[in-house]
C-alpha positions as CSV (number, residue, x, y, z in Angstrom):
1,M,57.9,52.7,-67.4
2,A,58.4,53.1,-63.4
3,V,56.4,50.3,-61.3
4,L,53.6,52.4,-59.1
5,P,53.8,52.2,-55.8
6,A,52.6,49.0,-54.0
7,L,52.1,47.8,-50.5
8,C,52.5,44.2,-49.3
9,L,51.5,43.4,-45.8
10,L,53.4,40.8,-44.1
11,L,52.3,37.8,-42.2
12,P,54.6,36.6,-39.5
13,S,55.4,32.9,-40.8
14,P,54.4,29.9,-38.8
15,R,56.1,27.6,-36.8
16,L,55.2,23.8,-38.3
17,S,56.8,21.7,-35.3
18,G,58.9,21.9,-32.1
19,D,62.4,21.0,-31.8
20,D,62.2,17.4,-32.2
21,T,60.4,17.2,-35.3
22,S,61.0,13.2,-35.2
23,T,58.4,13.2,-32.1
24,Q,55.9,16.1,-32.7
25,P,53.0,16.0,-34.8
26,S,52.5,18.6,-37.8
27,V,51.0,21.9,-36.9
28,P,47.0,21.0,-38.2
29,R,44.7,23.7,-39.5
30,I,41.0,24.4,-39.8
31,D,39.6,22.8,-42.6
32,K,36.3,24.1,-43.2
33,V,33.6,25.7,-40.7
34,E,30.2,24.1,-42.2
35,P,28.4,26.9,-43.6
36,L,24.7,27.4,-43.6
37,A,22.7,25.9,-46.5
38,Q,21.6,29.1,-48.0
39,Q,24.3,31.5,-47.8
40,P,23.0,35.5,-47.9
41,Q,24.5,35.9,-51.4
42,E,21.9,33.7,-52.5
43,N,19.3,36.4,-52.7
44,D,21.7,39.6,-52.0
45,P,20.8,41.9,-54.4
46,T,24.6,43.6,-54.5
47,A,25.5,40.3,-55.5
48,I,26.1,39.8,-59.4
49,W,26.6,35.8,-59.0
50,Y,27.0,33.0,-56.9
51,D,27.9,29.5,-57.3
52,N,28.2,26.7,-54.5
53,F,28.9,24.1,-57.2
54,N,26.5,21.6,-55.7
55,T,24.7,21.6,-59.4
56,D,26.4,22.1,-62.9
57,K,25.7,25.9,-63.4
58,T,25.4,27.4,-66.7
59,Y,28.7,29.5,-67.5
60,T,29.7,31.2,-70.6
61,E,32.7,28.8,-71.0
62,T,33.2,25.8,-68.6
63,S,36.1,22.9,-68.3
64,G,36.7,20.5,-65.9
65,E,34.1,18.1,-63.3
66,L,32.2,18.9,-60.2
67,D,33.9,17.0,-57.3
68,A,31.6,15.4,-54.7
69,T,34.3,14.0,-52.7
70,E,35.5,17.4,-51.9
71,N,33.3,20.5,-50.8
72,F,33.2,23.3,-48.2
73,G,30.7,21.8,-46.2
74,R,29.3,18.9,-45.0
75,I,27.3,17.4,-48.6
76,G,27.5,18.8,-52.0
77,S,30.3,19.2,-54.6
78,S,33.2,21.7,-55.4
79,L,35.1,22.4,-58.7
80,K,37.9,20.2,-59.3
81,C,40.9,21.7,-61.0
82,Y,43.0,18.5,-62.1
83,Y,46.9,18.2,-63.3
84,A,48.0,15.1,-64.8
85,K,51.5,15.2,-64.7
86,G,52.9,17.5,-67.4
87,S,49.9,18.8,-68.2
88,Q,48.4,22.8,-68.2
89,G,45.3,21.2,-66.0
90,E,42.0,21.8,-66.3
91,G,39.0,23.1,-64.4
92,N,38.0,26.8,-65.7
93,R,34.8,28.8,-65.9
94,K,34.0,31.6,-67.5
95,V,31.0,33.9,-66.5
96,F,29.8,37.3,-68.7
97,F,27.6,39.5,-66.9
98,G,26.5,43.3,-67.1
99,D,27.2,45.1,-70.1
100,N,29.6,42.6,-72.0
101,P,28.6,42.8,-75.5
102,N,28.9,39.0,-76.4
103,G,25.8,38.5,-74.1
104,A,25.7,38.3,-70.4
105,L,24.2,35.7,-68.1
106,T,23.3,38.2,-65.0
107,R,22.6,41.7,-64.4
108,N,22.3,42.3,-68.7
109,G,23.3,46.0,-69.6
110,E,24.6,47.1,-66.0
111,K,27.7,49.2,-65.9
112,F,29.9,47.8,-63.0
113,D,33.1,49.9,-62.3
114,E,34.1,48.2,-58.9
115,I,33.6,44.6,-58.2
116,Y,34.7,41.8,-55.5
117,W,35.0,38.2,-56.3
118,R,35.7,35.2,-53.9
119,I,36.6,31.6,-54.0
120,Y,37.6,29.5,-51.5
121,V,40.9,27.4,-52.4
122,K,42.0,23.9,-51.5
123,H,45.1,22.3,-52.9
124,Q,45.4,18.4,-51.9
125,A,47.3,17.3,-48.7
126,G,51.0,17.5,-49.9
127,W,50.7,19.7,-52.8
128,T,53.9,20.4,-54.5
129,G,55.5,22.2,-57.3
130,G,54.1,25.8,-56.3
131,G,51.6,27.7,-57.9
132,P,49.8,27.2,-61.1
133,A,50.2,30.4,-63.3
134,K,46.7,31.2,-63.3
135,M,43.7,31.4,-60.7
136,S,41.3,34.2,-61.3
137,R,41.3,37.3,-63.4
138,A,38.2,40.0,-63.9
139,T,38.5,41.9,-67.0
140,S,36.4,44.3,-69.1
141,I,35.3,43.2,-72.6
142,V,34.6,45.4,-75.3
143,A,34.0,43.6,-78.5
144,S,32.7,40.0,-80.0
145,N,36.8,39.7,-80.7
146,W,36.8,39.7,-77.1
147,S,39.5,42.5,-76.9
148,Q,39.9,44.1,-73.6
149,S,40.5,47.6,-71.9
150,M,41.7,45.9,-68.6
151,I,42.3,42.9,-66.6
152,S,43.0,42.8,-63.3
153,H,44.9,39.2,-62.7
154,V,45.4,37.1,-59.6
155,W,48.0,34.9,-60.1
156,S,50.9,32.6,-58.8
157,S,54.3,33.9,-58.1
158,G,56.2,31.1,-56.6
159,E,54.3,30.0,-53.8
160,S,51.9,33.2,-53.5
161,L,49.8,34.8,-54.9
162,T,50.7,38.2,-56.7
163,L,48.3,41.0,-58.5
164,D,49.4,41.8,-62.0
165,P,46.9,44.2,-63.4
166,A,46.9,45.1,-67.2
167,S,45.5,47.7,-69.7
168,G,44.5,47.8,-73.1
169,V,44.5,51.3,-73.3
170,P,47.2,53.5,-73.6
171,A,48.3,55.5,-70.7
172,G,46.0,58.4,-70.8
173,G,44.3,57.2,-73.9
174,D,40.7,57.2,-74.8
175,R,40.8,54.3,-76.8
176,V,41.6,50.2,-77.0
177,I,44.3,49.2,-78.7
178,T,43.8,45.6,-78.1
179,T,42.2,43.7,-81.0
180,T,41.8,39.9,-79.4
181,Y,41.8,38.4,-76.0
182,N,45.2,38.4,-74.4
183,D,46.6,40.6,-76.7
184,F,50.0,40.4,-74.8
185,A,51.1,43.1,-77.8
186,N,49.3,45.8,-76.9
187,L,48.7,45.5,-73.0
188,R,49.8,47.9,-71.1
189,W,51.3,46.0,-67.7
190,L,51.2,48.1,-64.6
191,G,53.5,46.1,-62.6
192,N,53.4,42.2,-61.6
193,N,53.6,43.0,-57.7
194,P,53.1,42.8,-54.8
195,V,53.7,39.1,-53.9
196,S,51.7,37.8,-50.9
197,E,53.6,36.8,-47.8
198,M,51.0,33.7,-47.4
199,K,52.4,30.7,-49.6
200,I,49.0,29.3,-50.0
201,S,50.3,26.9,-52.6
202,S,53.3,25.8,-50.4
203,T,53.4,22.2,-48.8
204,A,52.9,23.8,-45.3
205,E,49.3,25.5,-46.4
206,S,48.2,22.3,-48.4
207,G,45.0,20.4,-47.3
208,W,42.7,23.0,-46.0
209,W,40.1,25.6,-47.8
210,V,41.2,28.7,-47.8
211,C,39.2,32.2,-48.4
212,V,40.4,34.4,-51.5
213,E,39.0,37.8,-52.3
214,A,39.8,40.2,-54.7
215,R,38.8,43.7,-55.5
216,A,39.0,45.6,-58.9
217,K,37.9,49.5,-58.9
218,L,38.6,51.3,-62.1
219,N,39.8,54.7,-62.3
220,T,37.9,58.1,-62.7
221,P,38.2,58.5,-66.4
222,G,41.1,60.9,-67.1
223,K,42.6,60.2,-63.7
224,K,44.7,57.6,-61.9
225,D,42.8,56.5,-58.8
226,G,41.8,52.9,-59.7
227,E,42.7,50.7,-57.2
228,N,43.4,46.4,-56.6
229,Q,43.3,44.5,-53.6
230,L,44.1,40.7,-52.7
231,W,42.6,39.4,-49.4
232,I,43.9,35.9,-48.2
233,D,42.0,33.9,-45.5
234,G,40.3,37.3,-44.2
235,R,43.6,39.0,-44.2
236,L,44.8,41.9,-46.4
237,E,47.8,40.8,-48.3
238,C,48.4,43.3,-50.7
239,E,47.3,46.4,-52.4
240,R,48.1,48.6,-55.5
241,H,46.4,52.7,-55.7
242,N,46.6,54.9,-58.3
243,L,46.4,52.7,-61.3
244,D,45.1,54.1,-64.8
245,W,43.3,51.2,-65.7
246,R,41.5,52.6,-68.5
247,G,43.1,56.5,-69.5
248,S,39.8,58.3,-70.0
249,Y,38.1,55.3,-71.8
250,D,34.7,54.8,-70.1
251,K,32.4,52.7,-72.4
252,F,32.4,49.3,-70.8
253,G,32.8,48.6,-66.8
254,I,34.0,45.0,-65.8
255,N,31.9,42.2,-67.1
256,A,33.4,39.1,-66.6
257,V,35.4,36.9,-63.9
258,F,36.8,34.0,-65.0
259,L,38.4,31.0,-62.6
260,E,41.2,29.2,-64.3
261,A,43.6,26.6,-63.5
262,Y,46.1,26.9,-66.4
263,W,49.8,25.7,-65.1
264,N,52.4,27.5,-67.6
265,E,55.1,24.9,-67.4
266,G,53.1,22.1,-66.8
267,A,52.4,20.2,-63.3
268,P,55.2,18.8,-61.7
269,V,53.5,15.6,-60.6
270,E,49.4,14.6,-60.8
271,E,47.8,16.8,-58.5
272,S,44.5,18.6,-57.8
273,R,43.0,21.7,-56.5
274,W,39.6,22.6,-56.1
275,Y,37.7,25.9,-55.6
276,D,34.5,26.7,-54.0
277,N,31.8,29.1,-52.6
278,F,32.1,31.6,-55.5
279,V,30.7,34.7,-55.2
280,I,30.5,38.2,-57.2
281,S,29.6,41.3,-55.5
282,T,29.4,45.1,-55.6
283,R,30.3,45.2,-52.2
284,P,33.0,43.5,-49.8
285,I,31.9,39.6,-49.4
286,G,34.1,38.2,-46.8
287,P,33.9,34.6,-45.3
288,V,31.0,31.9,-45.4
289,T,28.3,32.4,-42.9
290,T,27.5,30.0,-40.2
291,P,25.3,28.7,-37.6
292,R,25.8,30.1,-34.2
293,N,26.6,26.5,-32.9
294,P,29.1,25.8,-36.0
295,I,30.9,22.5,-37.0
296,L,34.6,22.8,-37.3
297,Y,36.5,20.6,-39.4
298,K,40.2,19.5,-38.7
299,T,42.9,18.8,-41.5
300,V,43.6,15.3,-41.4
301,Y,46.4,14.2,-38.6
302,Q,50.3,14.5,-40.0
303,G,53.0,12.9,-37.4
304,P,54.4,10.2,-35.7
305,D,52.6,7.0,-34.6
306,Q,48.4,8.2,-34.4
307,Q,46.3,11.0,-33.5
308,T,44.7,10.3,-30.0
309,A,43.0,13.9,-29.6
310,W,42.9,17.3,-30.7
311,E,42.2,21.1,-29.2
312,C,40.4,23.8,-30.5
313,E,39.8,27.8,-29.5
314,I,37.9,30.3,-31.0
315,A,38.4,33.9,-30.6
316,L,37.1,37.6,-31.7
317,D,40.4,38.7,-33.2
318,R,43.1,36.8,-35.3
319,E,45.8,37.9,-32.6
320,G,43.4,35.9,-30.2
321,S,43.5,38.3,-27.5
322,R,39.8,37.8,-26.8
323,V,39.0,34.0,-26.8
324,V,36.0,33.3,-26.6
325,W,35.1,29.2,-26.5
326,R,37.9,26.2,-25.8
327,S,37.1,22.9,-26.3
328,G,37.9,20.0,-24.1
329,Q,40.2,16.8,-25.4
330,I,38.4,16.3,-28.8
331,S,38.2,12.5,-29.5
332,D,36.7,12.5,-33.4
333,P,39.5,12.6,-35.5
334,R,38.5,15.5,-37.8
335,T,34.9,17.3,-35.9
336,V,33.9,19.3,-33.0
337,T,30.5,21.2,-32.7
338,V,31.2,24.4,-30.7
339,N,28.9,24.3,-28.0
340,T,29.0,23.4,-24.2
341,T,28.9,19.7,-24.5
342,N,32.4,19.7,-26.0
343,G,34.0,22.7,-24.4
344,A,33.4,26.2,-22.5
345,F,32.0,29.6,-23.4
346,V,34.4,31.6,-22.0
347,G,35.7,35.3,-22.0
348,M,32.9,37.9,-22.6
349,L,30.7,35.1,-23.9
350,A,31.1,33.1,-20.2
351,G,27.7,31.5,-19.5
352,K,26.4,32.0,-22.9
353,T,25.3,28.6,-25.2
354,Q,26.2,29.7,-28.8
355,L,28.7,32.3,-30.7
356,S,27.1,35.5,-30.4
357,D,24.9,36.6,-33.7
358,G,26.6,38.5,-36.6
359,T,30.0,38.3,-35.7
360,H,33.3,37.3,-37.3
361,Y,35.5,34.8,-35.4
362,Y,38.9,32.8,-35.9
363,A,40.1,29.2,-34.5
364,R,42.9,27.7,-34.5
365,A,43.7,23.9,-33.3
366,R,46.4,21.7,-32.0
367,Q,46.8,18.0,-31.9
368,Q,48.4,14.9,-29.8
369,S,49.8,12.0,-30.8
370,S,49.3,8.5,-29.3
371,G,52.8,9.2,-27.8
372,G,51.1,12.2,-25.5
373,V,53.4,14.9,-27.4
374,W,51.3,17.8,-29.1
375,S,51.9,19.8,-31.6
376,D,52.2,23.8,-31.4
377,W,49.2,25.6,-31.7
378,S,48.3,26.8,-35.1
379,R,47.9,30.5,-36.0
380,W,44.4,31.6,-36.0
381,H,42.6,31.2,-38.8
382,Q,39.5,30.3,-41.0
383,E,37.7,33.3,-40.5
384,F,33.7,32.7,-40.3
385,L,30.9,35.0,-39.6
386,T,28.2,33.7,-37.6
387,E,24.3,34.1,-39.0
388,G,22.1,37.5,-37.6
389,I,22.2,40.6,-37.3
390,A,25.0,42.0,-34.7
391,G,23.4,42.9,-31.7
392,Q,20.1,40.6,-31.8
393,S,21.6,38.3,-29.6
394,S,22.7,39.8,-25.9
395,S,26.5,41.2,-26.5
396,G,29.7,40.1,-24.3
397,C,30.0,43.3,-23.5
398,D,26.7,43.8,-21.8
399,V,28.2,42.5,-18.2
400,D,25.1,43.7,-16.2
401,R,23.0,41.8,-18.7
402,D,20.4,44.9,-18.7
403,G,20.0,44.7,-22.8
404,A,22.6,47.9,-23.0
405,V,26.0,48.6,-23.5
406,N,27.6,51.5,-22.2
407,I,30.1,52.5,-18.8
408,V,27.9,51.0,-16.2
409,D,29.4,47.5,-17.7
410,V,32.8,48.5,-17.0
411,I,32.1,49.7,-13.1
412,R,30.0,45.9,-13.1
413,L,33.0,44.3,-14.4
414,L,35.4,45.5,-11.9
415,L,32.8,45.0,-8.8
416,L,32.4,41.2,-10.2
417,Q,36.0,40.4,-10.1
418,R,36.2,42.0,-6.6
419,D,33.6,40.6,-5.2
420,H,32.8,37.2,-7.0
421,P,36.0,36.2,-8.4
422,E,34.7,33.0,-9.7
423,D,32.5,34.7,-11.7
424,G,33.8,33.4,-15.2
425,R,32.3,36.8,-16.7
426,G,34.9,38.7,-15.0
427,D,37.1,36.9,-17.2
428,Y,36.1,39.2,-19.9
429,D,39.5,38.8,-22.4
430,G,39.3,34.6,-22.1
431,D,42.8,34.4,-21.0
432,G,41.7,32.3,-18.0
433,H,41.7,34.8,-14.9
434,G,40.4,38.2,-14.1
435,S,42.5,41.0,-14.0
436,Q,42.2,44.8,-14.6
437,N,43.5,43.7,-18.3
438,D,39.6,42.7,-18.8
439,A,38.3,46.2,-18.0
440,V,41.2,47.4,-20.3
441,A,39.9,44.8,-23.3
442,L,36.2,46.0,-22.5
443,L,37.0,49.9,-22.6
444,S,39.0,49.0,-26.0
445,D,36.1,47.3,-27.7
446,M,33.4,50.0,-26.5
447,A,35.7,52.7,-27.8
448,E,36.1,50.3,-31.4
449,E,32.9,49.2,-31.4
450,K,33.5,45.5,-31.6
451,C,30.8,44.9,-28.9
452,G,28.4,43.2,-31.6
453,L,26.2,45.7,-31.8
454,S,24.6,48.7,-34.1
455,G,23.1,52.1,-33.8
456,A,22.4,53.8,-30.6
457,L,23.4,50.9,-28.6
458,Q,26.8,51.3,-30.2
459,L,27.3,54.7,-29.9
460,A,26.3,54.6,-26.2
461,A,28.9,51.7,-25.9
462,A,31.7,54.0,-27.7
463,G,30.9,56.8,-24.8
464,K,29.2,59.0,-27.8
465,S,25.7,58.7,-26.9
466,G,25.3,58.3,-22.9
467,Y,22.1,60.3,-22.5
468,G,19.8,58.9,-19.9
469,I,22.7,56.3,-18.2
470,E,22.0,55.6,-14.4
471,L,23.2,52.8,-12.5
472,R,19.9,50.7,-11.6
473,E,21.6,49.6,-8.1
474,P,23.0,52.5,-6.1
475,L,27.0,52.1,-4.9
476,E,27.9,52.5,-1.3
477,P,30.4,54.8,-0.7
478,R,33.0,52.5,-0.2
479,D,32.5,51.3,-3.6
480,R,32.6,54.7,-5.2
481,Q,35.6,55.2,-3.6
482,W,37.1,52.1,-4.6
483,L,36.4,52.5,-7.8
484,K,37.8,56.1,-8.1
485,G,41.0,54.5,-8.1
486,F,40.6,53.3,-11.4
487,L,39.8,56.8,-12.9
488,F,43.9,57.3,-14.1
489,E,44.9,53.7,-14.0
490,L,42.4,52.5,-16.9
491,P,43.0,53.8,-21.0
492,F,39.5,55.7,-20.9
493,T,38.2,57.7,-23.8
494,P,37.5,61.3,-22.7
495,E,33.8,60.6,-22.8
496,Q,34.2,57.3,-21.1
497,R,36.3,59.3,-18.3
498,N,33.6,61.8,-18.2
499,A,30.7,59.4,-17.6
500,F,32.8,57.1,-15.4
501,T,33.2,60.3,-13.3
502,L,29.3,61.2,-13.5
503,L,28.4,57.8,-12.5
504,L,30.5,57.6,-9.2
505,S,28.9,60.9,-8.2
506,S,26.2,61.2,-5.8
507,T,23.4,60.8,-8.4
508,G,24.9,58.0,-10.2
509,R,23.3,58.9,-13.4
510,L,24.5,61.0,-16.3
511,P,21.9,63.8,-17.4
512,A,18.6,62.7,-19.6
513,S,18.9,65.2,-22.4
514,P,21.5,67.0,-23.9
515,E,22.2,70.7,-22.9
516,T,23.7,72.2,-25.9
517,F,23.9,71.3,-29.9
518,S,26.7,69.3,-30.6
519,L,28.1,67.7,-34.2
520,A,30.2,64.4,-33.2
521,Q,33.2,63.4,-35.3
522,N,32.0,60.6,-38.0
523,T,33.0,57.1,-36.5
524,P,34.9,55.3,-38.2
525,N,37.1,57.8,-39.7
526,P,38.5,57.2,-42.2
527,F,36.0,54.9,-43.6
528,N,34.6,52.0,-46.0
529,P,32.3,51.6,-47.0
530,Q,30.0,53.6,-44.5
531,T,30.4,55.9,-41.4
532,A,28.2,57.2,-38.4
533,I,27.6,60.8,-37.7
534,T,25.9,61.5,-34.6
535,Y,24.5,65.4,-33.7
536,T,22.7,66.3,-30.6
537,L,19.9,69.1,-30.4
538,P,19.3,71.0,-26.7
539,D,16.1,70.7,-25.0
540,K,15.6,74.4,-25.9
541,S,12.7,74.2,-28.5
542,A,9.9,71.7,-29.6
543,Q,11.7,71.1,-32.7
544,Y,14.3,72.2,-35.1
545,H,14.4,72.1,-38.9
546,V,17.6,70.2,-39.2
547,S,20.0,70.4,-42.3
548,L,23.0,67.7,-42.5
549,K,24.7,67.6,-46.1
550,V,28.3,66.3,-47.2
551,Y,30.3,68.3,-49.6
552,D,33.3,68.1,-51.2
553,L,36.1,70.3,-50.8
554,R,35.1,72.3,-53.5
555,N,31.6,73.1,-51.6
556,S,29.6,71.2,-54.1
557,L,26.9,68.9,-52.9
558,V,27.1,65.5,-52.7
559,K,24.7,63.8,-50.5
560,T,21.8,65.3,-48.3
561,L,21.8,63.0,-45.2
562,V,18.6,65.0,-43.2
563,D,16.6,67.6,-44.6
564,E,13.4,67.6,-41.7
565,F,12.5,68.9,-38.3
566,K,13.5,67.1,-35.3
567,P,12.4,67.1,-31.8
568,P,15.5,67.3,-28.9
569,G,17.9,64.6,-28.3
570,T,20.5,62.5,-30.0
571,F,20.2,61.0,-33.5
572,T,22.6,59.2,-35.8
573,V,22.6,58.8,-39.1
574,F,25.3,57.0,-41.7
575,W,26.6,57.7,-45.1
576,D,27.6,55.0,-47.2
577,G,30.0,56.6,-49.5
578,T,27.3,57.9,-52.2
579,D,26.3,60.5,-54.0
580,E,22.7,61.7,-54.6
581,K,22.4,59.4,-57.5
582,N,23.9,56.2,-55.8
583,N,27.1,56.1,-57.6
584,P,30.0,55.7,-55.3
585,A,31.9,58.8,-54.6
586,S,35.4,58.9,-55.0
587,N,38.9,58.6,-52.4
588,G,39.6,61.7,-50.4
589,V,38.1,64.1,-47.6
590,Y,34.6,65.5,-47.4
591,L,32.8,68.3,-45.4
592,Y,29.8,67.2,-43.5
593,R,27.6,70.5,-42.2
594,L,24.9,70.5,-39.7
595,E,22.8,73.6,-39.3
596,A,20.0,73.5,-36.8
597,G,18.0,76.6,-35.9
598,E,20.7,79.3,-35.2
599,F,23.6,76.4,-34.9
600,A,25.8,75.6,-37.5
601,Q,28.9,73.5,-37.5
602,T,31.1,71.9,-40.0
603,R,33.3,68.6,-39.5
604,K,35.6,66.5,-42.2
605,M,36.1,62.8,-42.6
606,V,38.0,60.6,-45.4
607,L,36.6,58.0,-47.3
608,L,39.4,55.6,-48.0
609,R,37.9,53.0,-50.3
């Protein structure tokens, strides 16, 4: 049978040493970022299972011991996968949940057609021999003999990971033909591919905790629309689409996840790896949550002589284009707290004392030998999420510190660089100096909704809702003339350019209320898991009966978002991709239609899970 189309996203291979490997230290990694003692998933209703392995939690099946010498944090323990030389290893956990016919440890009786599961994995420093065959799997068990309708395997392939989905239902069939667990003779294999680019089980990537998250979404009965995805260290590495997991069989959902250690050929040497921070959820999980002044741990020094110092940087993106914190030279051999004592907040966080609320960050590091030689910088890695809700702390996009983000901040950034080049707020992108590139980066973050805001503040930043914006301090005529020179030099969106032009006018403000009806394109688009839809009602009536509904391409109603009277103004609603019964809607193109008074408009949007 032909293998279904697959996509594997490529990662650049890091250079692990300089030209002179005899004198340059190895490239370090950030081993871990100390998480909050209580992670959000512990009390999240979308979470099915959570285990930080600090205690021996009850599982359906268990092998192996907890290890207090290794953990993702300052204290606690992890699940140890131990391999004696030549052995298949030990260190497994099996959890039954939902509608599992053999009993569930949690969410008894619920049916799950889509789940995410995440673990952090660490191979001991110097790990060798490639990856053990098994890491984890999600499956649907349908009988007391553990026969399975589908299995979503996350397995090793050499030093990498691979997706190896399988079905216990004939193609297009409606019954399960497996008669026992791992009934290989009756399983229909959907293709052992693709292979991850990151070699998680290589010696080069050993010694640090790596986040591994997978997703399995069953196909709609009778269709080939199932999905399988794999993220490593926050990057989508591999994905499969158009899978026929179960034909038209629909009696049981996904109801078990296994953490595994099995090494088919046996371990070449005695060694260990560890699992921690295990989560099963109905929603994307992502990295651990940390304080806003997190503690970072570096891997143990490897190289000539001894380590004398190391350095670390924090950025908002894995390309490092928006650095927000730089350490000084760190004398502690392994740890540093991200604060103003150990470094400086730069770029969009210049002048701050903490990282922003609810924001994803990435780290990189380098280390110095006692001979004075520095290693290369590591790639940006070890994604983490700060506590809080995005936008609660003042955003670095808010250059003028007025509590809002909009085109006024671009104007103030340009004037700040011109009049006060020594002010660190002018170096928005964190590259060490102020330039026009900072305004370009700010405009991009506003348009792409990366300012750590939500709701109306974010829409204003993106230029989608700018009513009532005005300059608090009027501009001098010379400033207006100087700023007009940037109209065709900066990459404004049409909305941003319009706002910029109006603010440079004699009034220096945008209209206080919309003058016409409008229905904006949803953002983001395509989207997953939710999107924002903004509409405006003009100041021509005291109120309007507003209807905003989502339809499929057959004009069947999917979801009613608004059905009520509204006054004039600008409003934003969100669609989370569910139907009227709060069931997840399928991938595809949808229509959303606004009716208000005599106005009606329809737009298209794409849900891409």
